[in-house]
N, C-alpha and C positions, 0 to 999 in steps of 0.2 A: 396403869402400872402401879403396883403396890409400893408404899413408902419403904417397906422392909426388903424389897427385892434387891439382891446383890447384883449390881450392874457393872458392865465394863464397856467402854467405847473403843472401837477399832476403826481408826481413821486412815483411809487410803488417801494420803495427802494430795497427790497429783490429781486424782479423780475428783476429790471434793473441791479443789481449786478450780478445775475446769467447769464443774457443775455450778458453783456460785458465780463464776464469771459469765457463764451462759445465761444465768438469771439476772445478771446486772447488779450484784451486790458483793461487798467484802465481808468476810466472816470475822467477828470479834471473838477470839478464842476464850477470852476471860468470861464473856457472856455465855458462850457455848457450854463451858464447864459448869457455870452457875445453874444454867437451865437444867442440865442433866443431874446435877447434885440435888436439885429440888424434886426430881422425879423418882428417886430411889436412893439406895445406899451405894454410891459410886465407889467401886473398889479400885479401878484403874482406868486411865484414859491414854490409850496408845496412839501415837501419830507416826506414820510410816512414810519415808521419802528417800529417794536416791539423791546423792549429791555429786556434782562434777568436781572432783578433787583438785585438779590442777588449775582451776580458775582462781585468779587472784582475789576476785570479789564475787561471791555468789549472792544474788538478790534474796535467796531464801534463808541465808545464814542468820540474819537478825531474828527472823521468826523462829527458827530452830532453837536459838539460844534462849529466846523469851519463853517458849514452850517448856524447855528443859528446866527453867527456874520457877515455873508457875504451875506445877501440878500435873504435867503431861510426861508420860514415858515415851521419849523420842527414840525411834529405831531408824537408823540410817545405814546406807551402804554406798560404796562408790558406784556412780553410774559408769557404764562402759561406753566409750566413744568408738565409733566405727565408721567406715566409709561404705556407702551402699554401691550397687552396681552402676549407678549413674555418676559416681564420684562425689556425691553429696555427703557432708559430715552429719552423722546422726548420733543421738545419745539414747542409750537404752538403759532403763533403770526400773526393773519390775520388782515390786516388793511383795508379790502375792504369796510366795512360799513363807517368808518371814511372818507375815500376818497370819497365815493359816496355822502355822506351827504354834504361835503364841495363843491363838484362839482355842485350839484343841487343848493345850496345856491348862489354860485358865478355866475352861468350861466346867471342870469338876467343882469349881468354887463359885459358880455363878447361877443365878436364876434367869438372868436376862442379858443377852448380848446385843449390842447395837453396832451395826456395821455401816460406816459411811462410805459407800461405794455403789456404783451401778454396774460393776464388772460381772458379766455372766459367769466368768471362771470361778466365782465364789459360790456358785449354786451347790456344788457337792460339799463344800465346807459347811454351809448353812444346814444342809440335810444331816450331816454327821453330828453337828452340835445339837440339833433338835433331837436326835436319837438318844442323846444323853439326858434329855428332859429339860433342856434350856430353851427358853423362848427367844426368838431372834427377830429383831426389827431391822429393816434396811432403810437407810436415808439416802435418797437420790432425788431425781425429778423426772416427771412426765410432762412438765409444763413448757418444755422447749420443743422445737421441731428440728430434727427428730428428738424423741425423749432420750435422757441420758442413762436410763436403767434398762438392763437386759430383761426381756419378758420372763425368761426362765427363772431369774433371780427374784423378781417381784412375786411370781407365783409360789416360789418355795418359802419365802419369808412368812412369818406369822403376822407381821404387820409391816406395811409400807408407809413411810413418812415422807411426804413430798417436801423437799428442802424449802420450797417457796413459802410453805406455811410456817416454817421456823424463822424465816427471814426477819420478821419484826422483833423476835426475841434474841436472835444470835447474830444479826447483822450489825456491822459497824454503823454507828449513828451518823447519818449524813451531815448533821449540824456540826459534829465533832470534826468530820473531814473538812467541812467548809471553814471551820475555825483554824485548823492546821494550815489550810491553803492561805487564809488571810494572814496568818503569822509569817508564813513563808514569803508572801508578797511584801509585807512590811520589812522583813529582814533584807529583802532584795532592793528595798527603796522604791517599790512600785507604788505610785499614788493610788489611793482608794478609788478614785474616779476612773482609773484606767480599766478597761474591760478586756481581761485576758481569759482565755479558756483554760481551765485547770488541766494539767497533764497527768492524769491517772493518780492523783492523790499524793 
């Protein structure tokens, strides 16, 4: 990747979250931004996610607020709740159209588009952007069983980047997580000698 390449990141939030979880690490978005700023001229970093509006507390809200203040263009829409044929409550929040429209609009100003998603629905978007002369890299993984990237999307991309290879540079430092866990135990008055398993950080 040339240092002068005008680059934009398009992050399918739900897809990237599922992929990093499947690989067993948390993404540090500050490090992710730094990593791609060092690879080219980063014009914009988009993050797409649906939000369940009527929830009093959404676990994703602190992340959304942080991204908003720290260099990401966050695109959200309300997730739709519905009941399926078996009476189960489901949440539907697909951001494909929003991502595709933004990518097509931005592509006239880019040399390189980096898509964080393994969703095969994006294959035709990648092809359309390539026809405009823009190089497209796709970030997902093939290191899980089954892989998280659709074969047709991987074939269409100019470059496939396996998220597992980025983990050392964009993953949250396990020591930092351990430190936060230690601080939480201290705050709770748990003696250092007590052996408790951390619950998800």
